[in-house]
N, C-alpha and C positions, 0 to 999 in steps of 0.2 A: 627773160627777155633779154634781146641783144639790141645795144645801139650800136650804129657805125657812125662814128664822129667825123666823118669826112669822105665824101659820095661827089663826083661829080654827075650825077644823073642828067643832066643837058648837054652834055660830051656829044659830038654827032657819034660818036661808037653805037650810042643807044636811042638812035634817029627810029629805025624800024620797028624795032620790038619793044620801046618802054614799059608798056603796057604788061607784058610777059617779064621784065625784069623786076617790076615792083612787084608782080605775083610771086616770083622765084623767092624776093625776099621775105615776104610776108609769110610763105609755107616754111621757110626755114626757119623762123621765129625772131624776125628783124621787125622791130616794131617803131626802131625812130633811126632815123637816118639824118646827119647834116648837109646838107648843100651849100657848098661854098661859092659865090658868082666869082666870075674874073676879068671881066670888063664890062663897062657902062651899059654899054650895048644888049645886055643879057640881063640886067635889073630887072624889068617887068619880067620877062619869059618865065626868069628863074622865081620869082615869086607866082605868076600863075601855075607853074608846073608844081609846086610846096600845095598848094591850093585844088588843084583839079586832083590828086593823090593822094591828099592828107585821109581820105575817110579810108584808104585801104594799109597806109601806113599812119597809122594815128599818132605821131610823136614825130613826123618828118618838119621839118624845120628847114631853116636858109639864112646865109647872111650877105651884105653887100659890100665889094670890095672889088679892087682893081691888082691883081695878079702880076706878083715883077716880072715873069715872063710876055706880059700885054702892055707892059709901060712904052715901048717903041713904037706902039701905034697908037698908046695914050694921050689925050690933049688935057692939057690944063683946066678948060671947062669941065671936064668931065669930072672932078673934085667938087666943082657944083652940083652936076645930078649928083651925086653921090650925095652931099648932102641935102639936099630934098628929097631923095627917096629914102634915105635913114630918117628922118625925120617925121615924112610919111607913116613909115613904116612902123611907129614907138607904138602904136596902137594893134599892130596886126600880134596874134602871141606866138605865130609862128616863124617870126623876124628875131633872131637870138645875137646880134652881134655883127663888128664888121669882119670883112674876110673874104676871100685870101689875101692877107696883103704879107710884103716880106721884104727878103733880098735874096738873090739866086749869083752866086758867083761862080757854078759850075759851067753855066751858058757862057762861050767866049767873047758874044758878039755883042751882048746886054751890056748898055752904058751902066756903069756903076753908080754915076751922078746922079742921072735920071729915075734910075731906079729908087735911090735915097731921098730924090726929091717928091717922089708918087707916097714912099712908105711913111716919109715925117709926115706930110700932112694927112695921110690917112690915121696915124697915130693920135696927132693931133685931135681930127674928129671923134675919135674913140674916147680921148678924153673929156672933151666937151660934153659928149652926149652920158659920159660914164658907161661905157658899154665894152665888151672882152673882146679880144681881135680871135682871129685864125691867125696863125703864123708861117709864114714858109720859109724854113729857115736852110736851104742846100747850101751848105757851105761857107754861110757867114754866120756861125753863131755869134762868135763874136761883137759883132757890128751891130748887131740886133738886140746885143743884151745890152750894149751901151748906148741905143735910142732907148730903149726901153727904163732905163736908170735915173733918163734926163724926165721922166714924164711919172705923172699918179696915174697909173692905169689900174684897172677891176681885175688883170688877169686874162683867162683865156686858155688856147689851147695851141703848143707849138708840134705842129702838126708831122708826119712823118719823122721821128727826131732819130739822129745817127750822131750827135756830139757824143763828145766825152761824158765822161763823170762830172770832172768836176763841172762843166759847162751845163749839162742837166740839174744838178744842183742848185745852180745860181738861177735858172729857168723856175724851178719849183719853190724858189725863197722869194719869186717876183709874182707870184700866185699863180704860175701857168702848171697844166696837166701836159704830160706828152704822149703823143699820139703813136701808136705800134700798129703793123699789119702786115701784109704777106711780106713784106723784106724779112721779117723775122724767120718765118718758116724755112730759110735755106740753111744749112749746115754751115755754109762757108760764112757765115754771115757774125760772127765771132764777138763785134764790140756791142751790136742790136740786142744780143740774147743776152751776152753780160750785163747789160743795163735794165733787161729785163728780170734777170734772176737779183740783182742788189738795191737797184729803186724801189722805195716804198709804195705798196701796192695804193696807195691815197694819190699817186702821182701819176696812174695811168690809166689812158682811154684806148678802146678797139677803135680802128680804122679800116677802109680798102684801100679809100684813095682810087675808087672807080670811076675809070675802064685800066685805071693805071696800077702801077705794081703787082703784076698777077704772084699768087702764091707759088710755091715752089711746084705743088702738081701739075701745073700749067704749062713747064718750062718746056716742056717736046709735042706740046700741042699746037697744031699748025693755028691754032686762033689763041691766042693768049689775052684776051678780054678777061679782065675783073668783072667782079659785081659783088654787090651788097648780101648775095644770098650765099658767099663762101666766106662772110662773118664769121659764122657759128666753127666752123673745121680750121679757120687761122685762128682762130681764139681757143681752139682746144688745144692748141699748140704752145701759144703763150700760156695758158694754166699750167699745162708741163711742162714747160720751161722752167716757170716758180714752185712747183709741185703743191699745188691748190686747183680744188675742184672748180670746172668752170661753171658752176652755177655761183660759185663762190668768187670767180672772176666777172662773171654778169653783174652780179651786185653791187659790187666794188666800180666798175664802168658806168651806173645809173651814178652811184652818189657821186661820184669824180664829176662828170661830166654836170649835173646838177650844178655843183659848185663854180667849175669853171665858166658855165653860161647859165646863170642862174634866171633868166628867161624860160632857159627850154627846161631847169629844173621845176620851174612855176607849173610849166604846162605837164609835166611829167605826173606830178603829185594831183590834178584836177583829175 
């Protein structure tokens, strides 16, 4: 059984064939997918999507949050909307945390102060609700680590991790697992591959970030849309880099995701 710990099933790229995307994932052995929301306008739709398809993907779960790339259009009252949505979702076993939140210093036109305002507020909400977080950490590892150390959080996942070994260890020490996916399938991704080989297996979870971060075998295709059905093949590469069996990686990811996101872990054991 495979878990995709980060997949944007509500993305426009899946609008016309989402049912087939879900079926492809199910046929490939993917039984759990985490769908993070990215803006307040999507909170209801994300929850409804999960409950529409949970009979086909039994461990389909979601998180609620405001993505740093959407902070330029977010309003302060969206934080109240998030607080209310999280409170209402606490009775839903398919709701597992706050996310996708974080900081992005790669996109040049994003206001770093506005990003920090929304990120800090959402970290505070996660602390208040005792919920884990799904982190976006693109070129912002040190600032995110600083914000995490100022709070007492229950951990979560730093998705699409591409920091240094030292930064990875600091996230792990703070109770976070690190997400790896299609980027590791490129031979030139030396840093990511090195991390996969050197980090403890207990720190690693698998993801696709679909429809983004397509794996290497799609690089010359006219349509480079990633999807959760590719996760087993991505995981095959990850397991090969570590020199372990794919089954051992799959089992470790289930355990690691359960630790990082206890509400998901409870669902996985039912």
